[in-house]
mmCIF file as Biopython writes it, N, C-alpha, C and O atoms, coordinates in Angstrom:
data_model
#
loop_
_atom_site.group_PDB
_atom_site.id
_atom_site.type_symbol
_atom_site.label_atom_id
_atom_site.label_alt_id
_atom_site.label_comp_id
_atom_site.label_asym_id
_atom_site.label_entity_id
_atom_site.label_seq_id
_atom_site.pdbx_PDB_ins_code
_atom_site.Cartn_x
_atom_site.Cartn_y
_atom_site.Cartn_z
_atom_site.occupancy
_atom_site.B_iso_or_equiv
_atom_site.auth_seq_id
_atom_site.auth_asym_id
_atom_site.pdbx_PDB_model_num
ATOM 1   N N  . MET A ? 1  ? 73.985 20.765 -18.827 1.0 0.0 1  A 1 
ATOM 2   C CA . MET A ? 1  ? 73.432 19.107 -18.584 1.0 0.0 1  A 1 
ATOM 3   C C  . MET A ? 1  ? 74.694 18.202 -19.465 1.0 0.0 1  A 1 
ATOM 4   O O  . MET A ? 1  ? 75.700 17.646 -19.026 1.0 0.0 1  A 1 
ATOM 5   N N  . THR A ? 2  ? 74.195 18.316 -20.803 1.0 0.0 2  A 1 
ATOM 6   C CA . THR A ? 2  ? 75.141 17.707 -21.751 1.0 0.0 2  A 1 
ATOM 7   C C  . THR A ? 2  ? 75.170 18.481 -23.054 1.0 0.0 2  A 1 
ATOM 8   O O  . THR A ? 2  ? 74.534 19.534 -23.085 1.0 0.0 2  A 1 
ATOM 9   N N  . THR A ? 3  ? 75.944 18.020 -24.319 1.0 0.0 3  A 1 
ATOM 10  C CA . THR A ? 3  ? 75.825 18.377 -25.273 1.0 0.0 3  A 1 
ATOM 11  C C  . THR A ? 3  ? 74.836 17.656 -26.259 1.0 0.0 3  A 1 
ATOM 12  O O  . THR A ? 3  ? 74.580 18.196 -27.335 1.0 0.0 3  A 1 
ATOM 13  N N  . GLU A ? 4  ? 74.366 16.644 -25.973 1.0 0.0 4  A 1 
ATOM 14  C CA . GLU A ? 4  ? 73.376 16.020 -26.460 1.0 0.0 4  A 1 
ATOM 15  C C  . GLU A ? 4  ? 72.095 16.287 -26.133 1.0 0.0 4  A 1 
ATOM 16  O O  . GLU A ? 4  ? 71.839 15.920 -24.986 1.0 0.0 4  A 1 
ATOM 17  N N  . SER A ? 5  ? 70.948 16.921 -26.860 1.0 0.0 5  A 1 
ATOM 18  C CA . SER A ? 5  ? 69.610 17.240 -26.337 1.0 0.0 5  A 1 
ATOM 19  C C  . SER A ? 5  ? 68.639 16.099 -25.712 1.0 0.0 5  A 1 
ATOM 20  O O  . SER A ? 5  ? 68.510 15.086 -26.400 1.0 0.0 5  A 1 
ATOM 21  N N  . PRO A ? 6  ? 68.124 16.145 -24.799 1.0 0.0 6  A 1 
ATOM 22  C CA . PRO A ? 6  ? 67.128 15.216 -24.434 1.0 0.0 6  A 1 
ATOM 23  C C  . PRO A ? 6  ? 66.159 15.152 -25.400 1.0 0.0 6  A 1 
ATOM 24  O O  . PRO A ? 6  ? 65.860 16.144 -26.064 1.0 0.0 6  A 1 
ATOM 25  N N  . ARG A ? 7  ? 65.483 13.761 -25.587 1.0 0.0 7  A 1 
ATOM 26  C CA . ARG A ? 7  ? 64.632 13.603 -26.268 1.0 0.0 7  A 1 
ATOM 27  C C  . ARG A ? 7  ? 63.140 13.074 -25.208 1.0 0.0 7  A 1 
ATOM 28  O O  . ARG A ? 7  ? 62.925 11.886 -24.969 1.0 0.0 7  A 1 
ATOM 29  N N  . TRP A ? 8  ? 62.321 14.117 -24.728 1.0 0.0 8  A 1 
ATOM 30  C CA . TRP A ? 8  ? 61.290 13.987 -23.741 1.0 0.0 8  A 1 
ATOM 31  C C  . TRP A ? 8  ? 60.304 13.101 -24.479 1.0 0.0 8  A 1 
ATOM 32  O O  . TRP A ? 8  ? 60.111 12.961 -25.687 1.0 0.0 8  A 1 
ATOM 33  N N  . PHE A ? 9  ? 59.577 12.387 -23.126 1.0 0.0 9  A 1 
ATOM 34  C CA . PHE A ? 9  ? 58.523 11.632 -23.626 1.0 0.0 9  A 1 
ATOM 35  C C  . PHE A ? 9  ? 57.707 11.492 -22.173 1.0 0.0 9  A 1 
ATOM 36  O O  . PHE A ? 9  ? 58.075 11.400 -21.002 1.0 0.0 9  A 1 
ATOM 37  N N  . THR A ? 10 ? 56.614 11.517 -22.743 1.0 0.0 10 A 1 
ATOM 38  C CA . THR A ? 10 ? 55.181 11.249 -21.116 1.0 0.0 10 A 1 
ATOM 39  C C  . THR A ? 10 ? 54.829 9.933  -21.193 1.0 0.0 10 A 1 
ATOM 40  O O  . THR A ? 10 ? 54.274 9.843  -22.288 1.0 0.0 10 A 1 
ATOM 41  N N  . SER A ? 11 ? 54.825 8.821  -20.655 1.0 0.0 11 A 1 
ATOM 42  C CA . SER A ? 11 ? 54.133 8.036  -20.359 1.0 0.0 11 A 1 
ATOM 43  C C  . SER A ? 11 ? 53.089 7.830  -20.820 1.0 0.0 11 A 1 
ATOM 44  O O  . SER A ? 11 ? 52.318 8.765  -20.604 1.0 0.0 11 A 1 
ATOM 45  N N  . SER A ? 12 ? 52.546 6.805  -21.532 1.0 0.0 12 A 1 
ATOM 46  C CA . SER A ? 12 ? 51.224 6.247  -21.847 1.0 0.0 12 A 1 
ATOM 47  C C  . SER A ? 12 ? 50.340 6.444  -21.153 1.0 0.0 12 A 1 
ATOM 48  O O  . SER A ? 12 ? 49.264 6.919  -21.516 1.0 0.0 12 A 1 
ATOM 49  N N  . TYR A ? 13 ? 50.721 6.019  -19.698 1.0 0.0 13 A 1 
ATOM 50  C CA . TYR A ? 13 ? 49.847 5.998  -18.341 1.0 0.0 13 A 1 
ATOM 51  C C  . TYR A ? 13 ? 49.429 7.301  -17.556 1.0 0.0 13 A 1 
ATOM 52  O O  . TYR A ? 13 ? 48.617 7.449  -16.642 1.0 0.0 13 A 1 
ATOM 53  N N  . SER A ? 14 ? 50.147 8.084  -18.127 1.0 0.0 14 A 1 
ATOM 54  C CA . SER A ? 14 ? 49.784 9.608  -17.707 1.0 0.0 14 A 1 
ATOM 55  C C  . SER A ? 14 ? 48.969 10.062 -18.324 1.0 0.0 14 A 1 
ATOM 56  O O  . SER A ? 14 ? 49.149 10.516 -19.455 1.0 0.0 14 A 1 
ATOM 57  N N  . ASN A ? 15 ? 47.711 10.040 -17.621 1.0 0.0 15 A 1 
ATOM 58  C CA . ASN A ? 15 ? 46.468 10.570 -18.685 1.0 0.0 15 A 1 
ATOM 59  C C  . ASN A ? 15 ? 45.614 11.004 -17.362 1.0 0.0 15 A 1 
ATOM 60  O O  . ASN A ? 15 ? 44.474 10.592 -17.147 1.0 0.0 15 A 1 
ATOM 61  N N  . ASN A ? 16 ? 46.259 11.806 -16.593 1.0 0.0 16 A 1 
ATOM 62  C CA . ASN A ? 16 ? 45.621 12.246 -15.128 1.0 0.0 16 A 1 
ATOM 63  C C  . ASN A ? 16 ? 45.411 13.833 -15.062 1.0 0.0 16 A 1 
ATOM 64  O O  . ASN A ? 16 ? 45.479 14.505 -14.033 1.0 0.0 16 A 1 
ATOM 65  N N  . GLY A ? 17 ? 45.156 14.279 -16.281 1.0 0.0 17 A 1 
ATOM 66  C CA . GLY A ? 17 ? 44.718 15.691 -16.272 1.0 0.0 17 A 1 
ATOM 67  C C  . GLY A ? 17 ? 45.963 16.905 -16.320 1.0 0.0 17 A 1 
ATOM 68  O O  . GLY A ? 17 ? 45.778 18.097 -16.074 1.0 0.0 17 A 1 
ATOM 69  N N  . GLY A ? 18 ? 47.362 16.222 -16.730 1.0 0.0 18 A 1 
ATOM 70  C CA . GLY A ? 18 ? 48.373 17.278 -16.731 1.0 0.0 18 A 1 
ATOM 71  C C  . GLY A ? 18 ? 49.415 17.038 -15.744 1.0 0.0 18 A 1 
ATOM 72  O O  . GLY A ? 18 ? 50.478 17.637 -15.907 1.0 0.0 18 A 1 
ATOM 73  N N  . ASP A ? 19 ? 49.261 16.107 -14.551 1.0 0.0 19 A 1 
ATOM 74  C CA . ASP A ? 19 ? 50.036 16.126 -13.701 1.0 0.0 19 A 1 
ATOM 75  C C  . ASP A ? 19 ? 50.974 14.672 -13.811 1.0 0.0 19 A 1 
ATOM 76  O O  . ASP A ? 19 ? 50.826 13.527 -13.384 1.0 0.0 19 A 1 
ATOM 77  N N  . CYS A ? 20 ? 51.898 15.303 -14.535 1.0 0.0 20 A 1 
ATOM 78  C CA . CYS A ? 20 ? 52.702 14.249 -15.076 1.0 0.0 20 A 1 
ATOM 79  C C  . CYS A ? 20 ? 54.036 14.858 -15.197 1.0 0.0 20 A 1 
ATOM 80  O O  . CYS A ? 20 ? 54.207 16.077 -15.212 1.0 0.0 20 A 1 
ATOM 81  N N  . ILE A ? 21 ? 55.190 13.789 -15.303 1.0 0.0 21 A 1 
ATOM 82  C CA . ILE A ? 21 ? 56.483 14.112 -15.707 1.0 0.0 21 A 1 
ATOM 83  C C  . ILE A ? 21 ? 57.138 13.704 -16.899 1.0 0.0 21 A 1 
ATOM 84  O O  . ILE A ? 21 ? 56.789 12.648 -17.427 1.0 0.0 21 A 1 
ATOM 85  N N  . GLU A ? 22 ? 57.770 14.189 -17.245 1.0 0.0 22 A 1 
ATOM 86  C CA . GLU A ? 22 ? 58.562 13.277 -18.862 1.0 0.0 22 A 1 
ATOM 87  C C  . GLU A ? 22 ? 59.950 13.105 -18.590 1.0 0.0 22 A 1 
ATOM 88  O O  . GLU A ? 22 ? 60.657 13.824 -17.885 1.0 0.0 22 A 1 
ATOM 89  N N  . VAL A ? 23 ? 60.272 12.068 -19.227 1.0 0.0 23 A 1 
ATOM 90  C CA . VAL A ? 23 ? 61.786 11.852 -18.973 1.0 0.0 23 A 1 
ATOM 91  C C  . VAL A ? 23 ? 62.353 11.862 -20.440 1.0 0.0 23 A 1 
ATOM 92  O O  . VAL A ? 23 ? 61.723 12.191 -21.445 1.0 0.0 23 A 1 
ATOM 93  N N  . ALA A ? 24 ? 63.929 11.355 -20.363 1.0 0.0 24 A 1 
ATOM 94  C CA . ALA A ? 24 ? 64.500 11.488 -21.544 1.0 0.0 24 A 1 
ATOM 95  C C  . ALA A ? 24 ? 65.546 10.409 -21.479 1.0 0.0 24 A 1 
ATOM 96  O O  . ALA A ? 24 ? 66.624 10.684 -20.952 1.0 0.0 24 A 1 
ATOM 97  N N  . THR A ? 25 ? 65.341 9.264  -21.943 1.0 0.0 25 A 1 
ATOM 98  C CA . THR A ? 25 ? 65.825 8.048  -21.961 1.0 0.0 25 A 1 
ATOM 99  C C  . THR A ? 25 ? 66.875 7.675  -22.781 1.0 0.0 25 A 1 
ATOM 100 O O  . THR A ? 25 ? 67.591 6.676  -22.707 1.0 0.0 25 A 1 
ATOM 101 N N  . ASN A ? 26 ? 66.890 8.890  -23.831 1.0 0.0 26 A 1 
ATOM 102 C CA . ASN A ? 26 ? 68.086 8.967  -24.819 1.0 0.0 26 A 1 
ATOM 103 C C  . ASN A ? 26 ? 69.239 8.785  -24.200 1.0 0.0 26 A 1 
ATOM 104 O O  . ASN A ? 26 ? 70.097 7.994  -24.591 1.0 0.0 26 A 1 
ATOM 105 N N  . LEU A ? 27 ? 69.349 9.645  -23.001 1.0 0.0 27 A 1 
ATOM 106 C CA . LEU A ? 27 ? 70.780 9.777  -22.640 1.0 0.0 27 A 1 
ATOM 107 C C  . LEU A ? 27 ? 71.463 8.348  -21.629 1.0 0.0 27 A 1 
ATOM 108 O O  . LEU A ? 27 ? 72.548 8.306  -21.049 1.0 0.0 27 A 1 
ATOM 109 N N  . VAL A ? 28 ? 70.622 7.519  -21.682 1.0 0.0 28 A 1 
ATOM 110 C CA . VAL A ? 28 ? 70.669 6.407  -20.512 1.0 0.0 28 A 1 
ATOM 111 C C  . VAL A ? 28 ? 72.251 5.603  -21.137 1.0 0.0 28 A 1 
ATOM 112 O O  . VAL A ? 28 ? 73.097 5.276  -20.305 1.0 0.0 28 A 1 
ATOM 113 N N  . ALA A ? 29 ? 72.479 5.370  -22.541 1.0 0.0 29 A 1 
ATOM 114 C CA . ALA A ? 29 ? 73.633 4.624  -22.947 1.0 0.0 29 A 1 
ATOM 115 C C  . ALA A ? 29 ? 74.597 5.665  -23.021 1.0 0.0 29 A 1 
ATOM 116 O O  . ALA A ? 29 ? 75.749 5.247  -22.918 1.0 0.0 29 A 1 
ATOM 117 N N  . SER A ? 30 ? 74.460 7.114  -23.196 1.0 0.0 30 A 1 
ATOM 118 C CA . SER A ? 30 ? 75.751 7.722  -23.589 1.0 0.0 30 A 1 
ATOM 119 C C  . SER A ? 30 ? 76.585 8.303  -22.269 1.0 0.0 30 A 1 
ATOM 120 O O  . SER A ? 30 ? 77.801 8.317  -22.072 1.0 0.0 30 A 1 
ATOM 121 N N  . HIS A ? 31 ? 75.432 8.803  -21.395 1.0 0.0 31 A 1 
ATOM 122 C CA . HIS A ? 31 ? 75.830 9.300  -20.043 1.0 0.0 31 A 1 
ATOM 123 C C  . HIS A ? 31 ? 75.346 8.853  -19.003 1.0 0.0 31 A 1 
ATOM 124 O O  . HIS A ? 31 ? 75.546 9.510  -17.982 1.0 0.0 31 A 1 
ATOM 125 N N  . CYS A ? 32 ? 74.429 7.398  -18.894 1.0 0.0 32 A 1 
ATOM 126 C CA . CYS A ? 32 ? 74.284 6.969  -17.844 1.0 0.0 32 A 1 
ATOM 127 C C  . CYS A ? 32 ? 73.569 7.885  -16.776 1.0 0.0 32 A 1 
ATOM 128 O O  . CYS A ? 32 ? 73.762 7.845  -15.561 1.0 0.0 32 A 1 
ATOM 129 N N  . ILE A ? 33 ? 72.557 8.863  -17.575 1.0 0.0 33 A 1 
ATOM 130 C CA . ILE A ? 33 ? 71.708 9.567  -16.455 1.0 0.0 33 A 1 
ATOM 131 C C  . ILE A ? 33 ? 70.079 9.324  -17.207 1.0 0.0 33 A 1 
ATOM 132 O O  . ILE A ? 33 ? 69.898 8.605  -18.189 1.0 0.0 33 A 1 
ATOM 133 N N  . VAL A ? 34 ? 69.175 9.972  -16.605 1.0 0.0 34 A 1 
ATOM 134 C CA . VAL A ? 34 ? 67.506 10.129 -17.099 1.0 0.0 34 A 1 
ATOM 135 C C  . VAL A ? 34 ? 67.527 11.482 -16.348 1.0 0.0 34 A 1 
ATOM 136 O O  . VAL A ? 34 ? 67.785 11.672 -15.159 1.0 0.0 34 A 1 
ATOM 137 N N  . PRO A ? 35 ? 67.222 12.310 -17.232 1.0 0.0 35 A 1 
ATOM 138 C CA . PRO A ? 35 ? 66.545 13.411 -17.190 1.0 0.0 35 A 1 
ATOM 139 C C  . PRO A ? 35 ? 65.049 13.428 -16.704 1.0 0.0 35 A 1 
ATOM 140 O O  . PRO A ? 35 ? 64.275 12.589 -17.163 1.0 0.0 35 A 1 
ATOM 141 N N  . VAL A ? 36 ? 64.723 14.133 -16.011 1.0 0.0 36 A 1 
ATOM 142 C CA . VAL A ? 36 ? 63.141 13.991 -15.470 1.0 0.0 36 A 1 
ATOM 143 C C  . VAL A ? 36 ? 62.816 15.919 -15.201 1.0 0.0 36 A 1 
ATOM 144 O O  . VAL A ? 36 ? 63.591 16.714 -14.670 1.0 0.0 36 A 1 
ATOM 145 N N  . ARG A ? 37 ? 61.568 16.176 -15.721 1.0 0.0 37 A 1 
ATOM 146 C CA . ARG A ? 37 ? 60.935 17.397 -15.873 1.0 0.0 37 A 1 
ATOM 147 C C  . ARG A ? 37 ? 59.644 17.434 -15.431 1.0 0.0 37 A 1 
ATOM 148 O O  . ARG A ? 37 ? 58.995 16.434 -15.736 1.0 0.0 37 A 1 
ATOM 149 N N  . ASP A ? 38 ? 58.960 18.429 -14.690 1.0 0.0 38 A 1 
ATOM 150 C CA . ASP A ? 38 ? 57.610 18.617 -14.835 1.0 0.0 38 A 1 
ATOM 151 C C  . ASP A ? 38 ? 57.104 18.880 -16.356 1.0 0.0 38 A 1 
ATOM 152 O O  . ASP A ? 38 ? 57.818 19.596 -17.058 1.0 0.0 38 A 1 
ATOM 153 N N  . SER A ? 39 ? 55.866 18.320 -16.924 1.0 0.0 39 A 1 
ATOM 154 C CA . SER A ? 39 ? 55.439 18.355 -18.284 1.0 0.0 39 A 1 
ATOM 155 C C  . SER A ? 39 ? 54.786 19.802 -18.471 1.0 0.0 39 A 1 
ATOM 156 O O  . SER A ? 39 ? 54.593 20.374 -19.544 1.0 0.0 39 A 1 
ATOM 157 N N  . LYS A ? 40 ? 54.454 20.321 -17.035 1.0 0.0 40 A 1 
ATOM 158 C CA . LYS A ? 40 ? 53.630 21.487 -17.154 1.0 0.0 40 A 1 
ATOM 159 C C  . LYS A ? 40 ? 54.846 22.866 -17.091 1.0 0.0 40 A 1 
ATOM 160 O O  . LYS A ? 40 ? 54.557 24.063 -17.113 1.0 0.0 40 A 1 
ATOM 161 N N  . SER A ? 41 ? 55.811 22.451 -17.034 1.0 0.0 41 A 1 
ATOM 162 C CA . SER A ? 41 ? 57.017 23.356 -16.691 1.0 0.0 41 A 1 
ATOM 163 C C  . SER A ? 41 ? 58.461 23.190 -17.607 1.0 0.0 41 A 1 
ATOM 164 O O  . SER A ? 41 ? 59.609 23.182 -17.162 1.0 0.0 41 A 1 
ATOM 165 N N  . VAL A ? 42 ? 58.081 23.079 -18.835 1.0 0.0 42 A 1 
ATOM 166 C CA . VAL A ? 42 ? 59.280 22.373 -19.843 1.0 0.0 42 A 1 
ATOM 167 C C  . VAL A ? 42 ? 60.542 23.483 -19.921 1.0 0.0 42 A 1 
ATOM 168 O O  . VAL A ? 42 ? 61.574 23.183 -20.522 1.0 0.0 42 A 1 
ATOM 169 N N  . ASP A ? 43 ? 60.414 24.503 -19.409 1.0 0.0 43 A 1 
ATOM 170 C CA . ASP A ? 43 ? 61.457 25.534 -19.337 1.0 0.0 43 A 1 
ATOM 171 C C  . ASP A ? 43 ? 62.124 25.690 -18.094 1.0 0.0 43 A 1 
ATOM 172 O O  . ASP A ? 43 ? 63.089 26.409 -17.838 1.0 0.0 43 A 1 
ATOM 173 N N  . GLY A ? 44 ? 61.243 24.631 -17.071 1.0 0.0 44 A 1 
ATOM 174 C CA . GLY A ? 44 ? 61.676 24.941 -15.488 1.0 0.0 44 A 1 
ATOM 175 C C  . GLY A ? 44 ? 62.814 23.787 -15.402 1.0 0.0 44 A 1 
ATOM 176 O O  . GLY A ? 44 ? 63.134 23.109 -16.378 1.0 0.0 44 A 1 
ATOM 177 N N  . PRO A ? 45 ? 63.470 23.630 -13.919 1.0 0.0 45 A 1 
ATOM 178 C CA . PRO A ? 45 ? 64.420 22.915 -13.815 1.0 0.0 45 A 1 
ATOM 179 C C  . PRO A ? 45 ? 64.199 21.509 -14.255 1.0 0.0 45 A 1 
ATOM 180 O O  . PRO A ? 45 ? 63.098 21.022 -14.510 1.0 0.0 45 A 1 
ATOM 181 N N  . VAL A ? 46 ? 65.300 20.929 -14.319 1.0 0.0 46 A 1 
ATOM 182 C CA . VAL A ? 46 ? 65.602 19.170 -14.745 1.0 0.0 46 A 1 
ATOM 183 C C  . VAL A ? 46 ? 66.267 18.449 -13.569 1.0 0.0 46 A 1 
ATOM 184 O O  . VAL A ? 46 ? 67.297 18.811 -13.001 1.0 0.0 46 A 1 
ATOM 185 N N  . LEU A ? 47 ? 65.586 17.469 -13.316 1.0 0.0 47 A 1 
ATOM 186 C CA . LEU A ? 47 ? 66.375 16.500 -12.294 1.0 0.0 47 A 1 
ATOM 187 C C  . LEU A ? 47 ? 67.331 15.355 -12.981 1.0 0.0 47 A 1 
ATOM 188 O O  . LEU A ? 47 ? 66.962 14.347 -13.584 1.0 0.0 47 A 1 
ATOM 189 N N  . THR A ? 48 ? 68.245 15.664 -12.798 1.0 0.0 48 A 1 
ATOM 190 C CA . THR A ? 48 ? 69.248 14.451 -13.426 1.0 0.0 48 A 1 
ATOM 191 C C  . THR A ? 48 ? 69.406 13.357 -12.748 1.0 0.0 48 A 1 
ATOM 192 O O  . THR A ? 48 ? 69.930 13.597 -11.660 1.0 0.0 48 A 1 
ATOM 193 N N  . VAL A ? 49 ? 69.113 11.939 -12.970 1.0 0.0 49 A 1 
ATOM 194 C CA . VAL A ? 49 ? 68.792 10.838 -12.036 1.0 0.0 49 A 1 
ATOM 195 C C  . VAL A ? 49 ? 69.755 9.851  -12.711 1.0 0.0 49 A 1 
ATOM 196 O O  . VAL A ? 49 ? 69.656 9.548  -13.900 1.0 0.0 49 A 1 
ATOM 197 N N  . PRO A ? 50 ? 70.799 9.314  -11.788 1.0 0.0 50 A 1 
ATOM 198 C CA . PRO A ? 50 ? 71.829 8.170  -12.150 1.0 0.0 50 A 1 
ATOM 199 C C  . PRO A ? 50 ? 70.758 7.223  -12.849 1.0 0.0 50 A 1 
ATOM 200 O O  . PRO A ? 50 ? 69.582 7.227  -12.482 1.0 0.0 50 A 1 
ATOM 201 N N  . ALA A ? 51 ? 71.252 6.367  -13.930 1.0 0.0 51 A 1 
ATOM 202 C CA . ALA A ? 51 ? 70.345 5.588  -14.702 1.0 0.0 51 A 1 
ATOM 203 C C  . ALA A ? 51 ? 69.860 4.568  -13.818 1.0 0.0 51 A 1 
ATOM 204 O O  . ALA A ? 51 ? 68.657 4.343  -13.679 1.0 0.0 51 A 1 
ATOM 205 N N  . ALA A ? 52 ? 70.949 3.820  -13.098 1.0 0.0 52 A 1 
ATOM 206 C CA . ALA A ? 52 ? 70.762 2.556  -12.201 1.0 0.0 52 A 1 
ATOM 207 C C  . ALA A ? 52 ? 69.723 3.326  -10.854 1.0 0.0 52 A 1 
ATOM 208 O O  . ALA A ? 52 ? 68.997 2.597  -10.177 1.0 0.0 52 A 1 
ATOM 209 N N  . ALA A ? 53 ? 69.768 4.479  -10.666 1.0 0.0 53 A 1 
ATOM 210 C CA . ALA A ? 53 ? 68.597 4.555  -9.533  1.0 0.0 53 A 1 
ATOM 211 C C  . ALA A ? 53 ? 67.288 4.743  -9.893  1.0 0.0 53 A 1 
ATOM 212 O O  . ALA A ? 53 ? 66.395 4.393  -9.122  1.0 0.0 53 A 1 
ATOM 213 N N  . PHE A ? 54 ? 66.963 5.421  -11.323 1.0 0.0 54 A 1 
ATOM 214 C CA . PHE A ? 54 ? 65.875 5.467  -12.106 1.0 0.0 54 A 1 
ATOM 215 C C  . PHE A ? 54 ? 65.591 3.916  -12.035 1.0 0.0 54 A 1 
ATOM 216 O O  . PHE A ? 54 ? 64.674 3.574  -11.289 1.0 0.0 54 A 1 
ATOM 217 N N  . SER A ? 55 ? 66.083 3.212  -12.534 1.0 0.0 55 A 1 
ATOM 218 C CA . SER A ? 55 ? 65.771 1.631  -13.071 1.0 0.0 55 A 1 
ATOM 219 C C  . SER A ? 55 ? 65.083 1.100  -11.717 1.0 0.0 55 A 1 
ATOM 220 O O  . SER A ? 55 ? 63.984 0.584  -11.515 1.0 0.0 55 A 1 
ATOM 221 N N  . ALA A ? 56 ? 66.231 1.450  -10.811 1.0 0.0 56 A 1 
ATOM 222 C CA . ALA A ? 56 ? 65.795 0.700  -9.193  1.0 0.0 56 A 1 
ATOM 223 C C  . ALA A ? 56 ? 63.990 1.423  -8.838  1.0 0.0 56 A 1 
ATOM 224 O O  . ALA A ? 56 ? 63.026 0.790  -8.408  1.0 0.0 56 A 1 
ATOM 225 N N  . PHE A ? 57 ? 64.042 2.651  -9.141  1.0 0.0 57 A 1 
ATOM 226 C CA . PHE A ? 57 ? 62.790 3.167  -8.849  1.0 0.0 57 A 1 
ATOM 227 C C  . PHE A ? 57 ? 61.680 2.670  -9.533  1.0 0.0 57 A 1 
ATOM 228 O O  . PHE A ? 57 ? 60.874 2.096  -8.801  1.0 0.0 57 A 1 
ATOM 229 N N  . VAL A ? 58 ? 61.358 2.725  -10.889 1.0 0.0 58 A 1 
ATOM 230 C CA . VAL A ? 58 ? 60.910 2.017  -11.589 1.0 0.0 58 A 1 
ATOM 231 C C  . VAL A ? 58 ? 60.532 0.542  -11.338 1.0 0.0 58 A 1 
ATOM 232 O O  . VAL A ? 58 ? 59.360 0.176  -11.423 1.0 0.0 58 A 1 
ATOM 233 N N  . THR A ? 59 ? 61.611 -0.360 -11.007 1.0 0.0 59 A 1 
ATOM 234 C CA . THR A ? 59 ? 61.434 -1.712 -10.402 1.0 0.0 59 A 1 
ATOM 235 C C  . THR A ? 59 ? 60.667 -1.397 -9.313  1.0 0.0 59 A 1 
ATOM 236 O O  . THR A ? 59 ? 59.566 -1.923 -9.481  1.0 0.0 59 A 1 
ATOM 237 N N  . GLY A ? 60 ? 60.704 -0.858 -8.383  1.0 0.0 60 A 1 
ATOM 238 C CA . GLY A ? 60 ? 59.693 -0.820 -7.181  1.0 0.0 60 A 1 
ATOM 239 C C  . GLY A ? 60 ? 58.428 -0.027 -7.275  1.0 0.0 60 A 1 
ATOM 240 O O  . GLY A ? 60 ? 57.568 -0.150 -6.403  1.0 0.0 60 A 1 
ATOM 241 N N  . VAL A ? 61 ? 58.264 0.830  -8.353  1.0 0.0 61 A 1 
ATOM 242 C CA . VAL A ? 61 ? 56.955 1.066  -8.734  1.0 0.0 61 A 1 
ATOM 243 C C  . VAL A ? 61 ? 56.377 -0.175 -8.972  1.0 0.0 61 A 1 
ATOM 244 O O  . VAL A ? 61 ? 55.514 -0.636 -8.226  1.0 0.0 61 A 1 
ATOM 245 N N  . GLN A ? 62 ? 56.917 -0.923 -10.263 1.0 0.0 62 A 1 
ATOM 246 C CA . GLN A ? 62 ? 56.463 -2.038 -11.080 1.0 0.0 62 A 1 
ATOM 247 C C  . GLN A ? 62 ? 55.769 -3.054 -9.972  1.0 0.0 62 A 1 
ATOM 248 O O  . GLN A ? 62 ? 54.605 -3.456 -10.006 1.0 0.0 62 A 1 
ATOM 249 N N  . ALA A ? 63 ? 56.870 -3.397 -8.890  1.0 0.0 63 A 1 
ATOM 250 C CA . ALA A ? 63 ? 56.428 -4.261 -7.737  1.0 0.0 63 A 1 
ATOM 251 C C  . ALA A ? 63 ? 55.409 -3.649 -6.469  1.0 0.0 63 A 1 
ATOM 252 O O  . ALA A ? 63 ? 55.233 -4.260 -5.415  1.0 0.0 63 A 1 
ATOM 253 N N  . GLY A ? 64 ? 54.951 -2.681 -6.709  1.0 0.0 64 A 1 
ATOM 254 C CA . GLY A ? 64 ? 53.954 -2.012 -5.938  1.0 0.0 64 A 1 
ATOM 255 C C  . GLY A ? 64 ? 54.722 -1.683 -4.633  1.0 0.0 64 A 1 
ATOM 256 O O  . GLY A ? 64 ? 54.063 -1.660 -3.593  1.0 0.0 64 A 1 
ATOM 257 N N  . GLU A ? 65 ? 55.967 -1.443 -4.588  1.0 0.0 65 A 1 
ATOM 258 C CA . GLU A ? 65 ? 56.432 -1.184 -2.951  1.0 0.0 65 A 1 
ATOM 259 C C  . GLU A ? 65 ? 56.369 0.150  -2.556  1.0 0.0 65 A 1 
ATOM 260 O O  . GLU A ? 65 ? 56.803 0.370  -1.425  1.0 0.0 65 A 1 
ATOM 261 N N  . PHE A ? 66 ? 55.837 1.336  -3.349  1.0 0.0 66 A 1 
ATOM 262 C CA . PHE A ? 66 ? 55.365 2.714  -2.693  1.0 0.0 66 A 1 
ATOM 263 C C  . PHE A ? 66 ? 53.920 2.965  -2.662  1.0 0.0 66 A 1 
ATOM 264 O O  . PHE A ? 66 ? 53.427 4.089  -2.754  1.0 0.0 66 A 1 
ATOM 265 N N  . GLY A ? 67 ? 53.041 1.507  -2.483  1.0 0.0 67 A 1 
ATOM 266 C CA . GLY A ? 67 ? 51.541 1.894  -2.322  1.0 0.0 67 A 1 
ATOM 267 C C  . GLY A ? 67 ? 50.664 2.275  -3.560  1.0 0.0 67 A 1 
ATOM 268 O O  . GLY A ? 67 ? 51.097 2.541  -4.681  1.0 0.0 67 A 1 
ATOM 269 N N  . ALA A ? 68 ? 49.638 2.258  -3.248  1.0 0.0 68 A 1 
ATOM 270 C CA . ALA A ? 68 ? 48.660 3.201  -3.939  1.0 0.0 68 A 1 
ATOM 271 C C  . ALA A ? 68 ? 48.527 4.578  -3.710  1.0 0.0 68 A 1 
ATOM 272 O O  . ALA A ? 68 ? 48.730 5.124  -2.626  1.0 0.0 68 A 1 
ATOM 273 N N  . VAL A ? 69 ? 48.183 5.131  -4.747  1.0 0.0 69 A 1 
ATOM 274 C CA . VAL A ? 69 ? 47.493 6.485  -4.571  1.0 0.0 69 A 1 
ATOM 275 C C  . VAL A ? 69 ? 46.308 6.522  -4.365  1.0 0.0 69 A 1 
ATOM 276 O O  . VAL A ? 69 ? 45.740 7.605  -4.222  1.0 0.0 69 A 1 
#
């Protein structure tokens, strides 16, 4: 991915029994990406999302654009 290591974290809102994702926002400024991975499979694949797309997704979630689960 990059020579810089992602610093992973899980949202404090993710308290649902382990069905969580982790993100590494430390690469936004230097690489304009947000790596995302499954918290149950930390050695598994990583999805690299452009920072602008991730920001738009978070804004949509906060606005309720995707409905309730």
